[in-house]
KOLBARO-227687 format. One record per residue: x negated, y, z of N, C-alpha, C, O in turn. Coordinates in nm, 2 decimals. Layout:
% residues N
<node n_xx="X" n_yy="Y" n_zz="Z" ca_xx="X" ca_yy="Y" ca_zz="Z" c_xx="X" c_yy="Y" c_zz="Z" o_xx="X" o_yy="Y" o_zz="Z"/>
...
END
This chain:
% residues 87
<node n_xx="0.12" n_yy="-0.77" n_zz="-1.10" ca_xx="0.23" ca_yy="-0.87" ca_zz="-1.11" c_xx="0.19" c_yy="-0.97" c_zz="-1.22" o_xx="0.14" o_yy="-0.93" o_zz="-1.33"/>
<node n_xx="0.21" n_yy="-1.10" n_zz="-1.20" ca_xx="0.18" ca_yy="-1.20" ca_zz="-1.30" c_xx="0.29" c_yy="-1.21" c_zz="-1.40" o_xx="0.40" o_yy="-1.18" o_zz="-1.37"/>
<node n_xx="0.25" n_yy="-1.25" n_zz="-1.52" ca_xx="0.35" ca_yy="-1.27" ca_zz="-1.63" c_xx="0.41" c_yy="-1.41" c_zz="-1.61" o_xx="0.34" o_yy="-1.50" o_zz="-1.57"/>
<node n_xx="0.54" n_yy="-1.42" n_zz="-1.64" ca_xx="0.60" ca_yy="-1.55" ca_zz="-1.63" c_xx="0.54" c_yy="-1.65" c_zz="-1.73" o_xx="0.50" o_yy="-1.61" o_zz="-1.84"/>
<node n_xx="0.54" n_yy="-1.77" n_zz="-1.69" ca_xx="0.49" ca_yy="-1.88" ca_zz="-1.78" c_xx="0.60" c_yy="-1.91" c_zz="-1.88" o_xx="0.72" o_yy="-1.89" o_zz="-1.86"/>
<node n_xx="0.55" n_yy="-1.95" n_zz="-2.00" ca_xx="0.64" ca_yy="-1.98" ca_zz="-2.11" c_xx="0.73" c_yy="-2.09" c_zz="-2.07" o_xx="0.69" o_yy="-2.20" o_zz="-2.02"/>
<node n_xx="0.87" n_yy="-2.06" n_zz="-2.07" ca_xx="0.96" ca_yy="-2.17" ca_zz="-2.04" c_xx="0.99" c_yy="-2.19" c_zz="-1.90" o_xx="1.06" o_yy="-2.29" o_zz="-1.86"/>
<node n_xx="0.92" n_yy="-2.11" n_zz="-1.81" ca_xx="0.94" ca_yy="-2.14" ca_zz="-1.66" c_xx="1.02" c_yy="-2.02" c_zz="-1.61" o_xx="0.99" o_yy="-1.90" o_zz="-1.64"/>
<node n_xx="1.12" n_yy="-2.05" n_zz="-1.53" ca_xx="1.20" ca_yy="-1.94" ca_zz="-1.46" c_xx="1.11" c_yy="-1.85" c_zz="-1.38" o_xx="1.03" o_yy="-1.90" o_zz="-1.30"/>
<node n_xx="1.12" n_yy="-1.72" n_zz="-1.40" ca_xx="1.03" ca_yy="-1.63" ca_zz="-1.32" c_xx="1.05" c_yy="-1.65" c_zz="-1.17" o_xx="0.96" o_yy="-1.62" o_zz="-1.09"/>
<node n_xx="1.17" n_yy="-1.69" n_zz="-1.12" ca_xx="1.20" ca_yy="-1.71" ca_zz="-0.98" c_xx="1.10" c_yy="-1.82" c_zz="-0.93" o_xx="1.05" o_yy="-1.81" o_zz="-0.82"/>
<node n_xx="1.09" n_yy="-1.93" n_zz="-1.01" ca_xx="1.00" ca_yy="-2.03" ca_zz="-0.97" c_xx="0.85" c_yy="-1.98" c_zz="-0.96" o_xx="0.79" o_yy="-2.02" o_zz="-0.86"/>
<node n_xx="0.81" n_yy="-1.90" n_zz="-1.05" ca_xx="0.68" ca_yy="-1.84" ca_zz="-1.04" c_xx="0.66" c_yy="-1.76" c_zz="-0.91" o_xx="0.55" o_yy="-1.78" o_zz="-0.85"/>
<node n_xx="0.76" n_yy="-1.68" n_zz="-0.87" ca_xx="0.74" ca_yy="-1.61" ca_zz="-0.75" c_xx="0.74" c_yy="-1.70" c_zz="-0.63" o_xx="0.66" o_yy="-1.68" o_zz="-0.54"/>
<node n_xx="0.82" n_yy="-1.80" n_zz="-0.63" ca_xx="0.82" ca_yy="-1.90" ca_zz="-0.52" c_xx="0.69" c_yy="-1.97" c_zz="-0.51" o_xx="0.64" o_yy="-1.99" o_zz="-0.40"/>
<node n_xx="0.63" n_yy="-2.00" n_zz="-0.62" ca_xx="0.50" ca_yy="-2.07" ca_zz="-0.63" c_xx="0.40" c_yy="-1.98" c_zz="-0.57" o_xx="0.31" o_yy="-2.02" o_zz="-0.49"/>
<node n_xx="0.40" n_yy="-1.85" n_zz="-0.60" ca_xx="0.30" ca_yy="-1.75" ca_zz="-0.54" c_xx="0.32" c_yy="-1.74" c_zz="-0.39" o_xx="0.22" o_yy="-1.74" o_zz="-0.32"/>
<node n_xx="0.44" n_yy="-1.73" n_zz="-0.34" ca_xx="0.47" ca_yy="-1.73" ca_zz="-0.20" c_xx="0.41" c_yy="-1.85" c_zz="-0.13" o_xx="0.35" o_yy="-1.84" o_zz="-0.02"/>
<node n_xx="0.44" n_yy="-1.96" n_zz="-0.19" ca_xx="0.39" ca_yy="-2.09" ca_zz="-0.13" c_xx="0.23" c_yy="-2.09" c_zz="-0.13" o_xx="0.17" o_yy="-2.13" o_zz="-0.03"/>
<node n_xx="0.17" n_yy="-2.04" n_zz="-0.24" ca_xx="0.02" ca_yy="-2.04" ca_zz="-0.24" c_xx="-0.03" c_yy="-1.94" c_zz="-0.14" o_xx="-0.13" o_yy="-1.98" o_zz="-0.07"/>
<node n_xx="0.03" n_yy="-1.83" n_zz="-0.12" ca_xx="-0.02" ca_yy="-1.73" ca_zz="-0.02" c_xx="0.00" c_yy="-1.79" c_zz="0.12" o_xx="-0.09" o_yy="-1.78" o_zz="0.20"/>
<node n_xx="0.11" n_yy="-1.85" n_zz="0.15" ca_xx="0.13" ca_yy="-1.92" ca_zz="0.28" c_xx="0.03" c_yy="-2.03" c_zz="0.30" o_xx="-0.02" o_yy="-2.04" o_zz="0.41"/>
<node n_xx="0.00" n_yy="-2.11" n_zz="0.20" ca_xx="-0.10" ca_yy="-2.21" ca_zz="0.21" c_xx="-0.24" c_yy="-2.16" c_zz="0.25" o_xx="-0.31" o_yy="-2.21" o_zz="0.33"/>
<node n_xx="-0.27" n_yy="-2.05" n_zz="0.18" ca_xx="-0.40" ca_yy="-1.98" ca_zz="0.21" c_xx="-0.41" c_yy="-1.92" c_zz="0.35" o_xx="-0.51" o_yy="-1.93" o_zz="0.42"/>
<node n_xx="-0.30" n_yy="-1.86" n_zz="0.39" ca_xx="-0.29" ca_yy="-1.81" ca_zz="0.53" c_xx="-0.30" c_yy="-1.92" c_zz="0.63" o_xx="-0.37" o_yy="-1.90" o_zz="0.74"/>
<node n_xx="-0.24" n_yy="-2.03" n_zz="0.60" ca_xx="-0.25" ca_yy="-2.14" ca_zz="0.70" c_xx="-0.40" c_yy="-2.19" c_zz="0.71" o_xx="-0.43" o_yy="-2.25" o_zz="0.81"/>
<node n_xx="-0.48" n_yy="-2.17" n_zz="0.61" ca_xx="-0.62" ca_yy="-2.21" ca_zz="0.61" c_xx="-0.71" c_yy="-2.12" c_zz="0.69" o_xx="-0.82" o_yy="-2.16" o_zz="0.74"/>
<node n_xx="-0.66" n_yy="-1.99" n_zz="0.71" ca_xx="-0.74" ca_yy="-1.89" ca_zz="0.79" c_xx="-0.74" c_yy="-1.93" c_zz="0.94" o_xx="-0.66" o_yy="-2.01" o_zz="0.99"/>
<node n_xx="-0.85" n_yy="-1.88" n_zz="1.00" ca_xx="-0.85" ca_yy="-1.90" ca_zz="1.15" c_xx="-0.74" c_yy="-1.82" c_zz="1.21" o_xx="-0.68" o_yy="-1.73" o_zz="1.15"/>
<node n_xx="-0.70" n_yy="-1.85" n_zz="1.33" ca_xx="-0.60" ca_yy="-1.78" ca_zz="1.40" c_xx="-0.63" c_yy="-1.63" c_zz="1.41" o_xx="-0.54" o_yy="-1.55" o_zz="1.39"/>
<node n_xx="-0.75" n_yy="-1.60" n_zz="1.44" ca_xx="-0.79" ca_yy="-1.46" ca_zz="1.45" c_xx="-0.78" c_yy="-1.39" c_zz="1.32" o_xx="-0.73" o_yy="-1.28" o_zz="1.31"/>
<node n_xx="-0.83" n_yy="-1.45" n_zz="1.21" ca_xx="-0.83" ca_yy="-1.39" ca_zz="1.08" c_xx="-0.68" c_yy="-1.37" c_zz="1.03" o_xx="-0.65" o_yy="-1.26" o_zz="0.98"/>
<node n_xx="-0.60" n_yy="-1.47" n_zz="1.06" ca_xx="-0.46" ca_yy="-1.46" ca_zz="1.02" c_xx="-0.39" c_yy="-1.34" c_zz="1.10" o_xx="-0.31" o_yy="-1.27" o_zz="1.04"/>
<node n_xx="-0.42" n_yy="-1.33" n_zz="1.23" ca_xx="-0.36" ca_yy="-1.23" ca_zz="1.31" c_xx="-0.40" c_yy="-1.09" c_zz="1.26" o_xx="-0.32" o_yy="-1.00" o_zz="1.25"/>
<node n_xx="-0.53" n_yy="-1.07" n_zz="1.23" ca_xx="-0.58" ca_yy="-0.94" ca_zz="1.18" c_xx="-0.52" c_yy="-0.91" c_zz="1.04" o_xx="-0.47" o_yy="-0.79" o_zz="1.02"/>
<node n_xx="-0.51" n_yy="-1.00" n_zz="0.95" ca_xx="-0.45" ca_yy="-0.98" ca_zz="0.82" c_xx="-0.30" c_yy="-0.95" c_zz="0.84" o_xx="-0.25" o_yy="-0.85" o_zz="0.77"/>
<node n_xx="-0.23" n_yy="-1.02" n_zz="0.92" ca_xx="-0.09" ca_yy="-0.99" ca_zz="0.94" c_xx="-0.06" c_yy="-0.85" c_zz="1.00" o_xx="0.03" o_yy="-0.78" o_zz="0.96"/>
<node n_xx="-0.15" n_yy="-0.81" n_zz="1.10" ca_xx="-0.13" ca_yy="-0.68" ca_zz="1.15" c_xx="-0.16" c_yy="-0.57" c_zz="1.05" o_xx="-0.08" o_yy="-0.47" o_zz="1.04"/>
<node n_xx="-0.25" n_yy="-0.59" n_zz="0.96" ca_xx="-0.28" ca_yy="-0.50" ca_zz="0.85" c_xx="-0.16" c_yy="-0.49" c_zz="0.76" o_xx="-0.12" o_yy="-0.39" o_zz="0.71"/>
<node n_xx="-0.10" n_yy="-0.61" n_zz="0.72" ca_xx="0.01" ca_yy="-0.61" ca_zz="0.63" c_xx="0.13" c_yy="-0.55" c_zz="0.69" o_xx="0.22" o_yy="-0.50" o_zz="0.62"/>
<node n_xx="0.14" n_yy="-0.55" n_zz="0.83" ca_xx="0.26" ca_yy="-0.49" ca_zz="0.90" c_xx="0.24" c_yy="-0.34" c_zz="0.90" o_xx="0.33" o_yy="-0.27" o_zz="0.95"/>
<node n_xx="0.13" n_yy="-0.29" n_zz="0.86" ca_xx="0.11" ca_yy="-0.14" ca_zz="0.85" c_xx="0.02" c_yy="-0.08" c_zz="0.96" o_xx="0.01" o_yy="0.04" o_zz="0.96"/>
<node n_xx="-0.03" n_yy="-0.16" n_zz="1.04" ca_xx="-0.12" ca_yy="-0.11" ca_zz="1.15" c_xx="-0.25" c_yy="-0.06" c_zz="1.08" o_xx="-0.30" o_yy="-0.13" o_zz="0.99"/>
<node n_xx="-0.30" n_yy="0.05" n_zz="1.13" ca_xx="-0.43" ca_yy="0.10" ca_zz="1.07" c_xx="-0.55" c_yy="0.02" c_zz="1.13" o_xx="-0.53" o_yy="-0.04" o_zz="1.24"/>
<node n_xx="-0.66" n_yy="0.03" n_zz="1.07" ca_xx="-0.78" ca_yy="-0.04" ca_zz="1.12" c_xx="-0.81" c_yy="0.02" c_zz="1.27" o_xx="-0.86" o_yy="-0.06" o_zz="1.35"/>
<node n_xx="-0.79" n_yy="0.15" n_zz="1.29" ca_xx="-0.81" ca_yy="0.20" ca_zz="1.42" c_xx="-0.72" c_yy="0.14" c_zz="1.52" o_xx="-0.76" o_yy="0.11" o_zz="1.64"/>
<node n_xx="-0.59" n_yy="0.13" n_zz="1.49" ca_xx="-0.50" ca_yy="0.07" ca_zz="1.58" c_xx="-0.53" c_yy="-0.08" c_zz="1.61" o_xx="-0.52" o_yy="-0.12" o_zz="1.73"/>
<node n_xx="-0.57" n_yy="-0.15" n_zz="1.51" ca_xx="-0.60" ca_yy="-0.29" ca_zz="1.53" c_xx="-0.73" c_yy="-0.30" c_zz="1.61" o_xx="-0.74" o_yy="-0.39" o_zz="1.70"/>
<node n_xx="-0.83" n_yy="-0.21" n_zz="1.59" ca_xx="-0.95" ca_yy="-0.21" ca_zz="1.66" c_xx="-0.93" c_yy="-0.19" c_zz="1.81" o_xx="-0.99" o_yy="-0.26" o_zz="1.89"/>
<node n_xx="-0.84" n_yy="-0.10" n_zz="1.84" ca_xx="-0.81" ca_yy="-0.08" ca_zz="1.99" c_xx="-0.76" c_yy="-0.21" c_zz="2.05" o_xx="-0.79" o_yy="-0.24" o_zz="2.17"/>
<node n_xx="-0.67" n_yy="-0.28" n_zz="1.99" ca_xx="-0.61" ca_yy="-0.40" ca_zz="2.05" c_xx="-0.71" c_yy="-0.52" c_zz="2.05" o_xx="-0.70" o_yy="-0.60" o_zz="2.13"/>
<node n_xx="-0.81" n_yy="-0.51" n_zz="1.96" ca_xx="-0.91" ca_yy="-0.62" ca_zz="1.95" c_xx="-1.03" c_yy="-0.59" c_zz="2.02" o_xx="-1.11" o_yy="-0.68" o_zz="2.05"/>
<node n_xx="-1.05" n_yy="-0.47" n_zz="2.06" ca_xx="-1.17" ca_yy="-0.43" ca_zz="2.14" c_xx="-1.30" c_yy="-0.43" c_zz="2.05" o_xx="-1.41" o_yy="-0.45" o_zz="2.10"/>
<node n_xx="-1.29" n_yy="-0.40" n_zz="1.92" ca_xx="-1.40" ca_yy="-0.38" ca_zz="1.84" c_xx="-1.38" c_yy="-0.25" c_zz="1.76" o_xx="-1.27" o_yy="-0.19" o_zz="1.76"/>
<node n_xx="-1.48" n_yy="-0.21" n_zz="1.68" ca_xx="-1.47" ca_yy="-0.08" ca_zz="1.61" c_xx="-1.38" c_yy="-0.09" c_zz="1.49" o_xx="-1.36" o_yy="-0.20" o_zz="1.44"/>
<node n_xx="-1.33" n_yy="0.02" n_zz="1.44" ca_xx="-1.25" ca_yy="0.02" ca_zz="1.32" c_xx="-1.33" c_yy="-0.02" c_zz="1.20" o_xx="-1.27" o_yy="-0.08" o_zz="1.11"/>
<node n_xx="-1.45" n_yy="0.01" n_zz="1.20" ca_xx="-1.54" ca_yy="-0.03" ca_zz="1.09" c_xx="-1.55" c_yy="-0.18" c_zz="1.09" o_xx="-1.55" o_yy="-0.24" o_zz="0.98"/>
<node n_xx="-1.57" n_yy="-0.24" n_zz="1.21" ca_xx="-1.57" ca_yy="-0.39" ca_zz="1.22" c_xx="-1.44" c_yy="-0.45" c_zz="1.17" o_xx="-1.45" o_yy="-0.55" o_zz="1.10"/>
<node n_xx="-1.33" n_yy="-0.39" n_zz="1.19" ca_xx="-1.20" ca_yy="-0.44" ca_zz="1.14" c_xx="-1.20" c_yy="-0.43" c_zz="0.99" o_xx="-1.16" o_yy="-0.52" o_zz="0.93"/>
<node n_xx="-1.24" n_yy="-0.31" n_zz="0.94" ca_xx="-1.23" ca_yy="-0.30" ca_zz="0.79" c_xx="-1.32" c_yy="-0.40" c_zz="0.72" o_xx="-1.28" o_yy="-0.46" o_zz="0.62"/>
<node n_xx="-1.44" n_yy="-0.42" n_zz="0.78" ca_xx="-1.53" ca_yy="-0.52" ca_zz="0.72" c_xx="-1.47" c_yy="-0.66" c_zz="0.73" o_xx="-1.47" o_yy="-0.74" o_zz="0.63"/>
<node n_xx="-1.42" n_yy="-0.69" n_zz="0.84" ca_xx="-1.35" ca_yy="-0.82" ca_zz="0.86" c_xx="-1.24" c_yy="-0.85" c_zz="0.76" o_xx="-1.23" o_yy="-0.95" o_zz="0.70"/>
<node n_xx="-1.15" n_yy="-0.74" n_zz="0.75" ca_xx="-1.04" ca_yy="-0.76" ca_zz="0.66" c_xx="-1.09" c_yy="-0.77" c_zz="0.51" o_xx="-1.03" o_yy="-0.85" o_zz="0.43"/>
<node n_xx="-1.19" n_yy="-0.70" n_zz="0.48" ca_xx="-1.25" ca_yy="-0.71" ca_zz="0.34" c_xx="-1.30" c_yy="-0.85" c_zz="0.32" o_xx="-1.27" o_yy="-0.91" o_zz="0.21"/>
<node n_xx="-1.37" n_yy="-0.91" n_zz="0.41" ca_xx="-1.42" ca_yy="-1.04" ca_zz="0.40" c_xx="-1.31" c_yy="-1.15" c_zz="0.39" o_xx="-1.31" o_yy="-1.24" o_zz="0.31"/>
<node n_xx="-1.20" n_yy="-1.13" n_zz="0.47" ca_xx="-1.09" ca_yy="-1.22" ca_zz="0.47" c_xx="-1.02" c_yy="-1.21" c_zz="0.33" o_xx="-1.00" o_yy="-1.32" o_zz="0.27"/>
<node n_xx="-1.00" n_yy="-1.09" n_zz="0.28" ca_xx="-0.93" ca_yy="-1.08" ca_zz="0.15" c_xx="-1.02" c_yy="-1.14" c_zz="0.04" o_xx="-0.97" o_yy="-1.20" o_zz="-0.05"/>
<node n_xx="-1.15" n_yy="-1.11" n_zz="0.04" ca_xx="-1.24" ca_yy="-1.17" ca_zz="-0.06" c_xx="-1.23" c_yy="-1.32" c_zz="-0.06" o_xx="-1.23" o_yy="-1.39" o_zz="-0.16"/>
<node n_xx="-1.24" n_yy="-1.38" n_zz="0.06" ca_xx="-1.23" ca_yy="-1.52" ca_zz="0.08" c_xx="-1.10" c_yy="-1.58" c_zz="0.02" o_xx="-1.10" o_yy="-1.68" o_zz="-0.05"/>
<node n_xx="-0.99" n_yy="-1.51" n_zz="0.05" ca_xx="-0.86" ca_yy="-1.55" ca_zz="0.00" c_xx="-0.85" c_yy="-1.55" c_zz="-0.15" o_xx="-0.80" o_yy="-1.63" o_zz="-0.22"/>
<node n_xx="-0.91" n_yy="-1.44" n_zz="-0.21" ca_xx="-0.91" ca_yy="-1.42" ca_zz="-0.36" c_xx="-0.99" c_yy="-1.54" c_zz="-0.42" o_xx="-0.94" o_yy="-1.59" o_zz="-0.53"/>
<node n_xx="-1.10" n_yy="-1.58" n_zz="-0.36" ca_xx="-1.18" ca_yy="-1.68" ca_zz="-0.42" c_xx="-1.10" c_yy="-1.82" c_zz="-0.42" o_xx="-1.12" o_yy="-1.90" o_zz="-0.51"/>
<node n_xx="-1.02" n_yy="-1.84" n_zz="-0.32" ca_xx="-0.95" ca_yy="-1.96" ca_zz="-0.30" c_xx="-0.82" c_yy="-1.97" c_zz="-0.38" o_xx="-0.77" o_yy="-2.08" o_zz="-0.41"/>
<node n_xx="-0.77" n_yy="-1.85" n_zz="-0.43" ca_xx="-0.64" ca_yy="-1.85" ca_zz="-0.49" c_xx="-0.65" c_yy="-1.89" c_zz="-0.64" o_xx="-0.74" o_yy="-1.85" o_zz="-0.71"/>
<node n_xx="-0.55" n_yy="-1.97" n_zz="-0.68" ca_xx="-0.54" ca_yy="-2.01" ca_zz="-0.82" c_xx="-0.43" c_yy="-1.93" c_zz="-0.88" o_xx="-0.32" o_yy="-1.95" o_zz="-0.84"/>
<node n_xx="-0.46" n_yy="-1.85" n_zz="-0.99" ca_xx="-0.35" ca_yy="-1.77" ca_zz="-1.05" c_xx="-0.25" c_yy="-1.87" c_zz="-1.11" o_xx="-0.28" o_yy="-1.97" o_zz="-1.16"/>
<node n_xx="-0.12" n_yy="-1.82" n_zz="-1.10" ca_xx="-0.01" ca_yy="-1.90" ca_zz="-1.15" c_xx="-0.03" c_yy="-1.91" c_zz="-1.30" o_xx="-0.05" o_yy="-1.81" o_zz="-1.37"/>
<node n_xx="-0.02" n_yy="-2.04" n_zz="-1.35" ca_xx="-0.03" ca_yy="-2.06" ca_zz="-1.50" c_xx="-0.17" c_yy="-2.08" c_zz="-1.55" o_xx="-0.18" o_yy="-2.11" o_zz="-1.67"/>
<node n_xx="-0.27" n_yy="-2.06" n_zz="-1.46" ca_xx="-0.40" ca_yy="-2.08" ca_zz="-1.51" c_xx="-0.45" c_yy="-2.22" c_zz="-1.49" o_xx="-0.42" o_yy="-2.29" o_zz="-1.39"/>
<node n_xx="-0.50" n_yy="-2.28" n_zz="-1.60" ca_xx="-0.56" ca_yy="-2.41" ca_zz="-1.59" c_xx="-0.69" c_yy="-2.40" c_zz="-1.52" o_xx="-0.79" o_yy="-2.34" o_zz="-1.57"/>
<node n_xx="-0.70" n_yy="-2.46" n_zz="-1.40" ca_xx="-0.82" ca_yy="-2.45" ca_zz="-1.32" c_xx="-0.94" c_yy="-2.51" c_zz="-1.38" o_xx="-1.05" o_yy="-2.49" o_zz="-1.33"/>
<node n_xx="-0.92" n_yy="-2.60" n_zz="-1.48" ca_xx="-1.03" ca_yy="-2.66" ca_zz="-1.54" c_xx="-1.10" c_yy="-2.58" c_zz="-1.65" o_xx="-1.21" o_yy="-2.61" o_zz="-1.70"/>
<node n_xx="-1.02" n_yy="-2.47" n_zz="-1.69" ca_xx="-1.08" ca_yy="-2.39" ca_zz="-1.80" c_xx="-1.17" c_yy="-2.28" c_zz="-1.74" o_xx="-1.15" o_yy="-2.24" o_zz="-1.63"/>
<node n_xx="-1.28" n_yy="-2.24" n_zz="-1.81" ca_xx="-1.37" ca_yy="-2.15" ca_zz="-1.76" c_xx="-1.30" c_yy="-2.01" c_zz="-1.75" o_xx="-1.22" o_yy="-1.98" o_zz="-1.83"/>
<node n_xx="-1.35" n_yy="-1.93" n_zz="-1.65" ca_xx="-1.29" ca_yy="-1.80" ca_zz="-1.63" c_xx="-1.38" c_yy="-1.70" c_zz="-1.70" o_xx="-1.51" o_yy="-1.70" o_zz="-1.69"/>
<node n_xx="-1.33" n_yy="-1.61" n_zz="-1.78" ca_xx="-1.40" ca_yy="-1.51" ca_zz="-1.85" c_xx="-1.40" c_yy="-1.38" c_zz="-1.77" o_xx="-1.30" o_yy="-1.34" o_zz="-1.73"/>
<node n_xx="-1.52" n_yy="-1.33" n_zz="-1.75" ca_xx="-1.53" ca_yy="-1.20" ca_zz="-1.67" c_xx="-1.61" c_yy="-1.10" c_zz="-1.75" o_xx="-1.63" o_yy="-0.99" o_zz="-1.71"/>
END
């Protein structure tokens, strides 16, 4: 969970995060969005694989790549995107 910004209502921060997630989902292909949403709804990779006609390993790899891509695109709330990131 992210810490609230100084002087910013925590509700605003949560709304900002929801908007950011929705924006990122809108950028996904229809297939990627559908796979991710099925996963978020609680379907197992095996169940998703049956409906998509590919292996459960293929689904797990695809979901991993989708999530990695979304993480790279996401800007943490309160972070100045011009400042360098320390790892």
